[in-house]
mmCIF file as gemmi writes it, N, C-alpha and C atoms, coordinates in Angstrom:
data_model
loop_
_atom_site.group_PDB
_atom_site.id
_atom_site.type_symbol
_atom_site.label_atom_id
_atom_site.label_alt_id
_atom_site.label_comp_id
_atom_site.label_asym_id
_atom_site.label_entity_id
_atom_site.label_seq_id
_atom_site.pdbx_PDB_ins_code
_atom_site.Cartn_x
_atom_site.Cartn_y
_atom_site.Cartn_z
_atom_site.occupancy
_atom_site.B_iso_or_equiv
_atom_site.pdbx_formal_charge
_atom_site.auth_seq_id
_atom_site.auth_asym_id
_atom_site.pdbx_PDB_model_num
ATOM 1 N N . UNK Axp A 1 ? 114.025 102.889 106.536 1 0 ? 1 A 1
ATOM 2 C CA . UNK Axp A 1 ? 113.183 102.408 105.567 1 0 ? 1 A 1
ATOM 3 C C . UNK Axp A 1 ? 112.975 103.649 104.593 1 0 ? 1 A 1
ATOM 4 N N . UNK Axp A 2 ? 113.923 103.649 103.654 1 0 ? 2 A 1
ATOM 5 C CA . UNK Axp A 2 ? 113.85 104.724 102.683 1 0 ? 2 A 1
ATOM 6 C C . UNK Axp A 2 ? 113.739 104.278 101.149 1 0 ? 2 A 1
ATOM 7 N N . UNK Axp A 3 ? 114.266 103.2 100.835 1 0 ? 3 A 1
ATOM 8 C CA . UNK Axp A 3 ? 114.243 102.665 99.522 1 0 ? 3 A 1
ATOM 9 C C . UNK Axp A 3 ? 113.048 101.774 99.216 1 0 ? 3 A 1
ATOM 10 N N . UNK Axp A 4 ? 112.698 101.786 97.886 1 0 ? 4 A 1
ATOM 11 C CA . UNK Axp A 4 ? 111.453 100.758 97.695 1 0 ? 4 A 1
ATOM 12 C C . UNK Axp A 4 ? 111.724 99.377 98.211 1 0 ? 4 A 1
ATOM 13 N N . UNK Axp A 5 ? 113.084 98.951 98.015 1 0 ? 5 A 1
ATOM 14 C CA . UNK Axp A 5 ? 113.353 97.673 98.168 1 0 ? 5 A 1
ATOM 15 C C . UNK Axp A 5 ? 113.124 97.265 99.707 1 0 ? 5 A 1
ATOM 16 N N . UNK Axp A 6 ? 113.501 98.296 100.59 1 0 ? 6 A 1
ATOM 17 C CA . UNK Axp A 6 ? 113.46 98.169 102.015 1 0 ? 6 A 1
ATOM 18 C C . UNK Axp A 6 ? 111.843 98.282 102.27 1 0 ? 6 A 1
ATOM 19 N N . UNK Axp A 7 ? 111.167 98.789 101.777 1 0 ? 7 A 1
ATOM 20 C CA . UNK Axp A 7 ? 109.63 98.914 101.871 1 0 ? 7 A 1
ATOM 21 C C . UNK Axp A 7 ? 109.075 97.74 101.623 1 0 ? 7 A 1
ATOM 22 N N . UNK Axp A 8 ? 109.607 97.255 100.428 1 0 ? 8 A 1
ATOM 23 C CA . UNK Axp A 8 ? 109.04 95.939 99.961 1 0 ? 8 A 1
ATOM 24 C C . UNK Axp A 8 ? 109.341 94.807 100.987 1 0 ? 8 A 1
ATOM 25 N N . UNK Axp A 9 ? 110.512 94.713 101.572 1 0 ? 9 A 1
ATOM 26 C CA . UNK Axp A 9 ? 111.082 93.852 102.39 1 0 ? 9 A 1
ATOM 27 C C . UNK Axp A 9 ? 110.058 93.96 103.755 1 0 ? 9 A 1
ATOM 28 N N . UNK Axp A 10 ? 109.88 95.012 104.216 1 0 ? 10 A 1
ATOM 29 C CA . UNK Axp A 10 ? 108.802 95.478 105.304 1 0 ? 10 A 1
ATOM 30 C C . UNK Axp A 10 ? 107.551 94.851 105.132 1 0 ? 10 A 1
ATOM 31 N N . UNK Axp A 11 ? 107.058 95.205 103.812 1 0 ? 11 A 1
ATOM 32 C CA . UNK Axp A 11 ? 105.64 94.987 103.497 1 0 ? 11 A 1
ATOM 33 C C . UNK Axp A 11 ? 105.389 93.299 103.202 1 0 ? 11 A 1
ATOM 34 N N . UNK Axp A 12 ? 106.549 92.655 102.846 1 0 ? 12 A 1
ATOM 35 C CA . UNK Axp A 12 ? 106.555 91.233 102.796 1 0 ? 12 A 1
ATOM 36 C C . UNK Axp A 12 ? 106.441 90.585 104.083 1 0 ? 12 A 1
ATOM 37 N N . UNK Axp A 13 ? 107.202 91.005 104.979 1 0 ? 13 A 1
ATOM 38 C CA . UNK Axp A 13 ? 107.103 90.774 106.414 1 0 ? 13 A 1
ATOM 39 C C . UNK Axp A 13 ? 105.689 90.75 107.07 1 0 ? 13 A 1
ATOM 40 N N . UNK Axp A 14 ? 105.066 91.991 106.854 1 0 ? 14 A 1
ATOM 41 C CA . UNK Axp A 14 ? 103.734 92.09 107.437 1 0 ? 14 A 1
ATOM 42 C C . UNK Axp A 14 ? 102.703 91.232 106.766 1 0 ? 14 A 1
ATOM 43 N N . UNK Axp A 15 ? 102.945 91.048 105.44 1 0 ? 15 A 1
ATOM 44 C CA . UNK Axp A 15 ? 102.011 90.119 104.793 1 0 ? 15 A 1
ATOM 45 C C . UNK Axp A 15 ? 102.097 88.643 104.99 1 0 ? 15 A 1
ATOM 46 N N . UNK Axp A 16 ? 103.235 88.255 105.418 1 0 ? 16 A 1
ATOM 47 C CA . UNK Axp A 16 ? 103.611 87.008 105.795 1 0 ? 16 A 1
ATOM 48 C C . UNK Axp A 16 ? 103.187 86.693 107.059 1 0 ? 16 A 1
ATOM 49 N N . UNK Axp A 17 ? 103.343 87.691 108.135 1 0 ? 17 A 1
ATOM 50 C CA . UNK Axp A 17 ? 103.356 87.232 109.631 1 0 ? 17 A 1
ATOM 51 C C . UNK Axp A 17 ? 102.044 87.681 109.909 1 0 ? 17 A 1
ATOM 52 N N . UNK Axp A 18 ? 101.417 88.828 109.582 1 0 ? 18 A 1
ATOM 53 C CA . UNK Axp A 18 ? 100.231 89.398 110.106 1 0 ? 18 A 1
ATOM 54 C C . UNK Axp A 18 ? 99.026 88.895 109.325 1 0 ? 18 A 1
ATOM 55 N N . UNK Axp A 19 ? 99.097 88.573 108.035 1 0 ? 19 A 1
ATOM 56 C CA . UNK Axp A 19 ? 98.097 88.213 107.199 1 0 ? 19 A 1
ATOM 57 C C . UNK Axp A 19 ? 98.176 86.561 106.783 1 0 ? 19 A 1
ATOM 58 N N . UNK Axp A 20 ? 99.281 86.042 107.169 1 0 ? 20 A 1
ATOM 59 C CA . UNK Axp A 20 ? 99.572 84.521 106.974 1 0 ? 20 A 1
ATOM 60 C C . UNK Axp A 20 ? 99.543 84.247 105.555 1 0 ? 20 A 1
ATOM 61 N N . UNK Axp A 21 ? 100.119 85.13 104.704 1 0 ? 21 A 1
ATOM 62 C CA . UNK Axp A 21 ? 100.221 85.006 103.107 1 0 ? 21 A 1
ATOM 63 C C . UNK Axp A 21 ? 101.39 84.333 102.911 1 0 ? 21 A 1
ATOM 64 N N . UNK Axp A 22 ? 101.217 83.277 102.189 1 0 ? 22 A 1
ATOM 65 C CA . UNK Axp A 22 ? 102.5 82.294 101.705 1 0 ? 22 A 1
ATOM 66 C C . UNK Axp A 22 ? 103.686 83.323 100.884 1 0 ? 22 A 1
ATOM 67 N N . UNK Axp A 23 ? 104.936 83.167 101.369 1 0 ? 23 A 1
ATOM 68 C CA . UNK Axp A 23 ? 105.921 84.009 100.707 1 0 ? 23 A 1
ATOM 69 C C . UNK Axp A 23 ? 105.881 83.998 99.264 1 0 ? 23 A 1
ATOM 70 N N . UNK Axp A 24 ? 105.762 82.728 98.719 1 0 ? 24 A 1
ATOM 71 C CA . UNK Axp A 24 ? 105.783 82.427 97.282 1 0 ? 24 A 1
ATOM 72 C C . UNK Axp A 24 ? 104.671 83.242 96.464 1 0 ? 24 A 1
ATOM 73 N N . UNK Axp A 25 ? 103.569 83.537 97.114 1 0 ? 25 A 1
ATOM 74 C CA . UNK Axp A 25 ? 102.659 84.431 96.469 1 0 ? 25 A 1
ATOM 75 C C . UNK Axp A 25 ? 102.698 85.887 96.332 1 0 ? 25 A 1
ATOM 76 N N . UNK Axp A 26 ? 103.739 86.49 97.222 1 0 ? 26 A 1
ATOM 77 C CA . UNK Axp A 26 ? 103.823 87.752 97.276 1 0 ? 26 A 1
ATOM 78 C C . UNK Axp A 26 ? 104.81 88.285 96.244 1 0 ? 26 A 1
ATOM 79 N N . UNK Axp A 27 ? 104.594 89.102 95.276 1 0 ? 27 A 1
ATOM 80 C CA . UNK Axp A 27 ? 105.427 89.726 94.415 1 0 ? 27 A 1
ATOM 81 C C . UNK Axp A 27 ? 104.984 91.201 94.145 1 0 ? 27 A 1
ATOM 82 N N . UNK Axp A 28 ? 105.867 91.852 93.611 1 0 ? 28 A 1
ATOM 83 C CA . UNK Axp A 28 ? 105.403 93.305 93.223 1 0 ? 28 A 1
ATOM 84 C C . UNK Axp A 28 ? 104.102 93.445 92.523 1 0 ? 28 A 1
ATOM 85 N N . UNK Axp A 29 ? 104.07 92.471 91.661 1 0 ? 29 A 1
ATOM 86 C CA . UNK Axp A 29 ? 102.914 92.557 90.619 1 0 ? 29 A 1
ATOM 87 C C . UNK Axp A 29 ? 101.565 91.906 91.194 1 0 ? 29 A 1
ATOM 88 N N . UNK Axp A 30 ? 101.686 91.284 92.379 1 0 ? 30 A 1
ATOM 89 C CA . UNK Axp A 30 ? 100.539 90.505 93.013 1 0 ? 30 A 1
ATOM 90 C C . UNK Axp A 30 ? 99.38 91.477 93.323 1 0 ? 30 A 1
ATOM 91 N N . UNK Axp A 31 ? 98.197 91.18 92.845 1 0 ? 31 A 1
ATOM 92 C CA . UNK Axp A 31 ? 97.059 91.894 93.249 1 0 ? 31 A 1
ATOM 93 C C . UNK Axp A 31 ? 96.666 91.602 94.76 1 0 ? 31 A 1
ATOM 94 N N . UNK Axp A 32 ? 96.332 92.593 95.48 1 0 ? 32 A 1
ATOM 95 C CA . UNK Axp A 32 ? 96.026 92.61 96.909 1 0 ? 32 A 1
ATOM 96 C C . UNK Axp A 32 ? 94.756 91.889 97.159 1 0 ? 32 A 1
ATOM 97 N N . UNK Axp A 33 ? 93.939 92.008 96.223 1 0 ? 33 A 1
ATOM 98 C CA . UNK Axp A 33 ? 92.63 91.23 96.353 1 0 ? 33 A 1
ATOM 99 C C . UNK Axp A 33 ? 92.382 90.049 95.734 1 0 ? 33 A 1
ATOM 100 N N . UNK Axp A 34 ? 92.838 90.084 94.483 1 0 ? 34 A 1
ATOM 101 C CA . UNK Axp A 34 ? 92.702 88.797 93.89 1 0 ? 34 A 1
ATOM 102 C C . UNK Axp A 34 ? 93.826 87.742 94.303 1 0 ? 34 A 1
ATOM 103 N N . UNK Axp A 35 ? 95.286 88.118 94.051 1 0 ? 35 A 1
ATOM 104 C CA . UNK Axp A 35 ? 96.064 87.04 94.346 1 0 ? 35 A 1
ATOM 105 C C . UNK Axp A 35 ? 96.497 86.878 95.863 1 0 ? 35 A 1
ATOM 106 N N . UNK Axp A 36 ? 96.185 87.944 96.681 1 0 ? 36 A 1
ATOM 107 C CA . UNK Axp A 36 ? 96.552 87.794 98.024 1 0 ? 36 A 1
ATOM 108 C C . UNK Axp A 36 ? 95.402 87.684 98.855 1 0 ? 36 A 1
ATOM 109 N N . UNK Axp A 37 ? 94.421 87.761 98.271 1 0 ? 37 A 1
ATOM 110 C CA . UNK Axp A 37 ? 92.97 87.503 98.891 1 0 ? 37 A 1
ATOM 111 C C . UNK Axp A 37 ? 92.661 88.383 100.216 1 0 ? 37 A 1
ATOM 112 N N . UNK Axp A 38 ? 93.292 89.593 100.12 1 0 ? 38 A 1
ATOM 113 C CA . UNK Axp A 38 ? 92.918 90.524 101.115 1 0 ? 38 A 1
ATOM 114 C C . UNK Axp A 38 ? 91.43 91.156 100.957 1 0 ? 38 A 1
ATOM 115 N N . UNK Axp A 39 ? 90.859 91.617 102.103 1 0 ? 39 A 1
ATOM 116 C CA . UNK Axp A 39 ? 89.532 92.261 101.78 1 0 ? 39 A 1
ATOM 117 C C . UNK Axp A 39 ? 89.736 93.592 102.441 1 0 ? 39 A 1
ATOM 118 N N . UNK Axp A 40 ? 88.535 94.396 102.435 1 0 ? 40 A 1
ATOM 119 C CA . UNK Axp A 40 ? 88.536 95.89 102.735 1 0 ? 40 A 1
ATOM 120 C C . UNK Axp A 40 ? 89.13 95.915 104.206 1 0 ? 40 A 1
ATOM 121 N N . UNK Axp A 41 ? 88.726 95.025 105.039 1 0 ? 41 A 1
ATOM 122 C CA . UNK Axp A 41 ? 89.144 95.076 106.435 1 0 ? 41 A 1
ATOM 123 C C . UNK Axp A 41 ? 90.571 94.961 106.532 1 0 ? 41 A 1
ATOM 124 N N . UNK Axp A 42 ? 91.286 93.957 105.85 1 0 ? 42 A 1
ATOM 125 C CA . UNK Axp A 42 ? 92.584 93.602 105.877 1 0 ? 42 A 1
ATOM 126 C C . UNK Axp A 42 ? 93.342 94.794 105.285 1 0 ? 42 A 1
ATOM 127 N N . UNK Axp A 43 ? 92.707 95.435 104.331 1 0 ? 43 A 1
ATOM 128 C CA . UNK Axp A 43 ? 93.419 96.811 103.768 1 0 ? 43 A 1
ATOM 129 C C . UNK Axp A 43 ? 93.644 97.749 104.831 1 0 ? 43 A 1
ATOM 130 N N . UNK Axp A 44 ? 92.437 98.051 105.738 1 0 ? 44 A 1
ATOM 131 C CA . UNK Axp A 44 ? 92.415 99.042 106.797 1 0 ? 44 A 1
ATOM 132 C C . UNK Axp A 44 ? 93.538 98.505 107.763 1 0 ? 44 A 1
ATOM 133 N N . UNK Axp A 45 ? 93.615 97.157 107.991 1 0 ? 45 A 1
ATOM 134 C CA . UNK Axp A 45 ? 94.631 96.76 109.075 1 0 ? 45 A 1
ATOM 135 C C . UNK Axp A 45 ? 96.074 96.91 108.359 1 0 ? 45 A 1
ATOM 136 N N . UNK Axp A 46 ? 96.271 96.87 107.177 1 0 ? 46 A 1
ATOM 137 C CA . UNK Axp A 46 ? 97.51 97.098 106.494 1 0 ? 46 A 1
ATOM 138 C C . UNK Axp A 46 ? 97.971 98.478 106.683 1 0 ? 46 A 1
ATOM 139 N N . UNK Axp A 47 ? 97 99.512 106.497 1 0 ? 47 A 1
ATOM 140 C CA . UNK Axp A 47 ? 97.218 100.822 106.543 1 0 ? 47 A 1
ATOM 141 C C . UNK Axp A 47 ? 97.673 101.26 107.828 1 0 ? 47 A 1
ATOM 142 N N . UNK Axp A 48 ? 97.15 100.622 109.029 1 0 ? 48 A 1
ATOM 143 C CA . UNK Axp A 48 ? 97.335 100.907 110.287 1 0 ? 48 A 1
ATOM 144 C C . UNK Axp A 48 ? 98.746 100.465 110.642 1 0 ? 48 A 1
ATOM 145 N N . UNK Axp A 49 ? 99.193 99.14 110.196 1 0 ? 49 A 1
ATOM 146 C CA . UNK Axp A 49 ? 100.578 98.729 110.153 1 0 ? 49 A 1
ATOM 147 C C . UNK Axp A 49 ? 101.56 99.541 109.616 1 0 ? 49 A 1
ATOM 148 N N . UNK Axp A 50 ? 101.157 99.988 108.551 1 0 ? 50 A 1
ATOM 149 C CA . UNK Axp A 50 ? 102.354 100.948 107.823 1 0 ? 50 A 1
ATOM 150 C C . UNK Axp A 50 ? 102.296 102.225 108.558 1 0 ? 50 A 1
ATOM 151 N N . UNK Axp A 51 ? 101.23 102.741 109.149 1 0 ? 51 A 1
ATOM 152 C CA . UNK Axp A 51 ? 101.371 103.99 109.902 1 0 ? 51 A 1
ATOM 153 C C . UNK Axp A 51 ? 102.221 103.801 110.99 1 0 ? 51 A 1
ATOM 154 N N . UNK Axp A 52 ? 102.151 102.64 111.79 1 0 ? 52 A 1
ATOM 155 C CA . UNK Axp A 52 ? 102.757 102.49 112.97 1 0 ? 52 A 1
ATOM 156 C C . UNK Axp A 52 ? 104.345 102.378 112.671 1 0 ? 52 A 1
ATOM 157 N N . UNK Axp A 53 ? 104.683 101.585 111.617 1 0 ? 53 A 1
ATOM 158 C CA . UNK Axp A 53 ? 106.023 101.592 111.131 1 0 ? 53 A 1
ATOM 159 C C . UNK Axp A 53 ? 106.663 102.786 110.628 1 0 ? 53 A 1
ATOM 160 N N . UNK Axp A 54 ? 105.734 103.669 109.829 1 0 ? 54 A 1
ATOM 161 C CA . UNK Axp A 54 ? 106.489 104.849 109.185 1 0 ? 54 A 1
ATOM 162 C C . UNK Axp A 54 ? 106.402 106.115 110.06 1 0 ? 54 A 1
ATOM 163 N N . UNK Axp A 55 ? 105.447 106.07 111.08 1 0 ? 55 A 1
ATOM 164 C CA . UNK Axp A 55 ? 105.067 107.069 111.838 1 0 ? 55 A 1
ATOM 165 C C . UNK Axp A 55 ? 104.57 108.168 111.078 1 0 ? 55 A 1
ATOM 166 N N . UNK Axp A 56 ? 103.942 108.015 109.784 1 0 ? 56 A 1
ATOM 167 C CA . UNK Axp A 56 ? 103.188 109.007 109.012 1 0 ? 56 A 1
ATOM 168 C C . UNK Axp A 56 ? 101.815 108.636 109.05 1 0 ? 56 A 1
ATOM 169 N N . UNK Axp A 57 ? 100.998 109.683 108.845 1 0 ? 57 A 1
ATOM 170 C CA . UNK Axp A 57 ? 99.654 109.627 108.72 1 0 ? 57 A 1
ATOM 171 C C . UNK Axp A 57 ? 99.5 109.128 107.262 1 0 ? 57 A 1
ATOM 172 N N . UNK Axp A 58 ? 98.581 107.968 107.161 1 0 ? 58 A 1
ATOM 173 C CA . UNK Axp A 58 ? 98.429 107.664 105.678 1 0 ? 58 A 1
ATOM 174 C C . UNK Axp A 58 ? 97.036 107.751 105.366 1 0 ? 58 A 1
ATOM 175 N N . UNK Axp A 59 ? 96.71 108.634 104.333 1 0 ? 59 A 1
ATOM 176 C CA . UNK Axp A 59 ? 95.361 109.064 104.086 1 0 ? 59 A 1
ATOM 177 C C . UNK Axp A 59 ? 94.62 107.836 103.384 1 0 ? 59 A 1
ATOM 178 N N . UNK Axp A 60 ? 93.251 107.498 103.863 1 0 ? 60 A 1
ATOM 179 C CA . UNK Axp A 60 ? 92.721 106.479 103.237 1 0 ? 60 A 1
ATOM 180 C C . UNK Axp A 60 ? 92.363 106.518 101.772 1 0 ? 60 A 1
ATOM 181 N N . UNK Axp A 61 ? 92.168 107.781 101.501 1 0 ? 61 A 1
ATOM 182 C CA . UNK Axp A 61 ? 92.173 108.167 100.037 1 0 ? 61 A 1
ATOM 183 C C . UNK Axp A 61 ? 93.129 107.877 99.131 1 0 ? 61 A 1
ATOM 184 N N . UNK Axp A 62 ? 94.266 107.918 99.697 1 0 ? 62 A 1
ATOM 185 C CA . UNK Axp A 62 ? 95.58 107.512 98.872 1 0 ? 62 A 1
ATOM 186 C C . UNK Axp A 62 ? 95.6 106.064 98.532 1 0 ? 62 A 1
ATOM 187 N N . UNK Axp A 63 ? 95.117 105.301 99.346 1 0 ? 63 A 1
ATOM 188 C CA . UNK Axp A 63 ? 95.018 103.864 99.409 1 0 ? 63 A 1
ATOM 189 C C . UNK Axp A 63 ? 93.874 103.272 98.613 1 0 ? 63 A 1
ATOM 190 N N . UNK Axp A 64 ? 92.768 104.113 98.151 1 0 ? 64 A 1
ATOM 191 C CA . UNK Axp A 64 ? 91.697 103.582 97.612 1 0 ? 64 A 1
ATOM 192 C C . UNK Axp A 64 ? 92.177 103.103 96.155 1 0 ? 64 A 1
ATOM 193 N N . UNK Axp A 65 ? 93.1 103.686 95.488 1 0 ? 65 A 1
ATOM 194 C CA . UNK Axp A 65 ? 93.526 103.278 94.14 1 0 ? 65 A 1
ATOM 195 C C . UNK Axp A 65 ? 94.419 102.32 94.059 1 0 ? 65 A 1
ATOM 196 N N . UNK Axp A 66 ? 94.99 101.743 95.291 1 0 ? 66 A 1
ATOM 197 C CA . UNK Axp A 66 ? 96.058 100.686 95.47 1 0 ? 66 A 1
ATOM 198 C C . UNK Axp A 66 ? 95.3 99.453 95.044 1 0 ? 66 A 1
ATOM 199 N N . UNK Axp A 67 ? 96.015 98.777 94.242 1 0 ? 67 A 1
ATOM 200 C CA . UNK Axp A 67 ? 95.744 97.47 93.684 1 0 ? 67 A 1
ATOM 201 C C . UNK Axp A 67 ? 96.685 96.29 93.677 1 0 ? 67 A 1
ATOM 202 N N . UNK Axp A 68 ? 97.865 96.602 93.881 1 0 ? 68 A 1
ATOM 203 C CA . UNK Axp A 68 ? 99.035 95.78 93.836 1 0 ? 68 A 1
ATOM 204 C C . UNK Axp A 68 ? 99.959 96.11 94.868 1 0 ? 68 A 1
ATOM 205 N N . UNK Axp A 69 ? 100.908 95.105 95.23 1 0 ? 69 A 1
ATOM 206 C CA . UNK Axp A 69 ? 101.884 95.269 96.124 1 0 ? 69 A 1
ATOM 207 C C . UNK Axp A 69 ? 102.707 96.343 95.725 1 0 ? 69 A 1
ATOM 208 N N . UNK Axp A 70 ? 102.967 96.564 94.514 1 0 ? 70 A 1
ATOM 209 C CA . UNK Axp A 70 ? 103.934 97.614 93.849 1 0 ? 70 A 1
ATOM 210 C C . UNK Axp A 70 ? 103.178 98.857 94.142 1 0 ? 70 A 1
ATOM 211 N N . UNK Axp A 71 ? 101.971 99.102 94.078 1 0 ? 71 A 1
ATOM 212 C CA . UNK Axp A 71 ? 101.093 100.401 94.48 1 0 ? 71 A 1
ATOM 213 C C . UNK Axp A 71 ? 101.271 100.691 95.774 1 0 ? 71 A 1
ATOM 214 N N . UNK Axp A 72 ? 101.394 99.664 96.817 1 0 ? 72 A 1
ATOM 215 C CA . UNK Axp A 72 ? 101.573 99.944 98.239 1 0 ? 72 A 1
ATOM 216 C C . UNK Axp A 72 ? 102.79 100.422 98.48 1 0 ? 72 A 1
ATOM 217 N N . UNK Axp A 73 ? 103.927 99.803 97.749 1 0 ? 73 A 1
ATOM 218 C CA . UNK Axp A 73 ? 105.223 100.3 97.961 1 0 ? 73 A 1
ATOM 219 C C . UNK Axp A 73 ? 105.415 101.651 97.557 1 0 ? 73 A 1
ATOM 220 N N . UNK Axp A 74 ? 104.825 102.215 96.248 1 0 ? 74 A 1
ATOM 221 C CA . UNK Axp A 74 ? 104.982 103.398 95.75 1 0 ? 74 A 1
ATOM 222 C C . UNK Axp A 74 ? 104.41 104.46 96.77 1 0 ? 74 A 1
ATOM 223 N N . UNK Axp A 75 ? 103.077 104.198 97.19 1 0 ? 75 A 1
ATOM 224 C CA . UNK Axp A 75 ? 102.408 104.983 98.259 1 0 ? 75 A 1
ATOM 225 C C . UNK Axp A 75 ? 103.24 105.406 99.55 1 0 ? 75 A 1
ATOM 226 N N . UNK Axp A 76 ? 103.804 104.252 99.996 1 0 ? 76 A 1
ATOM 227 C CA . UNK Axp A 76 ? 104.818 104.289 101.27 1 0 ? 76 A 1
ATOM 228 C C . UNK Axp A 76 ? 106.005 105.074 101.103 1 0 ? 76 A 1
ATOM 229 N N . UNK Axp A 77 ? 106.463 104.792 99.853 1 0 ? 77 A 1
ATOM 230 C CA . UNK Axp A 77 ? 107.588 105.514 99.347 1 0 ? 77 A 1
ATOM 231 C C . UNK Axp A 77 ? 107.474 106.899 99.38 1 0 ? 77 A 1
ATOM 232 N N . UNK Axp A 78 ? 106.367 107.476 98.719 1 0 ? 78 A 1
ATOM 233 C CA . UNK Axp A 78 ? 106.135 108.856 98.553 1 0 ? 78 A 1
ATOM 234 C C . UNK Axp A 78 ? 105.91 109.347 99.992 1 0 ? 78 A 1
ATOM 235 N N . UNK Axp A 79 ? 105.448 108.658 100.984 1 0 ? 79 A 1
ATOM 236 C CA . UNK Axp A 79 ? 105.275 109.279 102.253 1 0 ? 79 A 1
ATOM 237 C C . UNK Axp A 79 ? 106.561 109.626 102.988 1 0 ? 79 A 1
ATOM 238 N N . UNK Axp A 80 ? 107.405 108.617 102.755 1 0 ? 80 A 1
ATOM 239 C CA . UNK Axp A 80 ? 108.842 108.49 103.647 1 0 ? 80 A 1
ATOM 240 C C . UNK Axp A 80 ? 109.972 109.101 103.087 1 0 ? 80 A 1
ATOM 241 N N . UNK Axp A 81 ? 109.781 109.404 101.593 1 0 ? 81 A 1
ATOM 242 C CA . UNK Axp A 81 ? 110.772 110.02 100.729 1 0 ? 81 A 1
ATOM 243 C C . UNK Axp A 81 ? 111.188 111.445 101.224 1 0 ? 81 A 1
């Protein structure tokens, strides 16, 4: 998982399978909180899943500013790049 596209594909899978979000609702521009209806507990769960997949420690502070799917992809990309 190195490219932004690969990260997006993995993230889509997590959102669909673990958070039961409709595939049609997921896009790079989708807001995690408004469009995808995640809450703060879901955000923590998402960080834990991403940590498992990347093997990298994700600082909660880095994710405080994350608002969209694209933001998540960017943050994960920085970690694994």
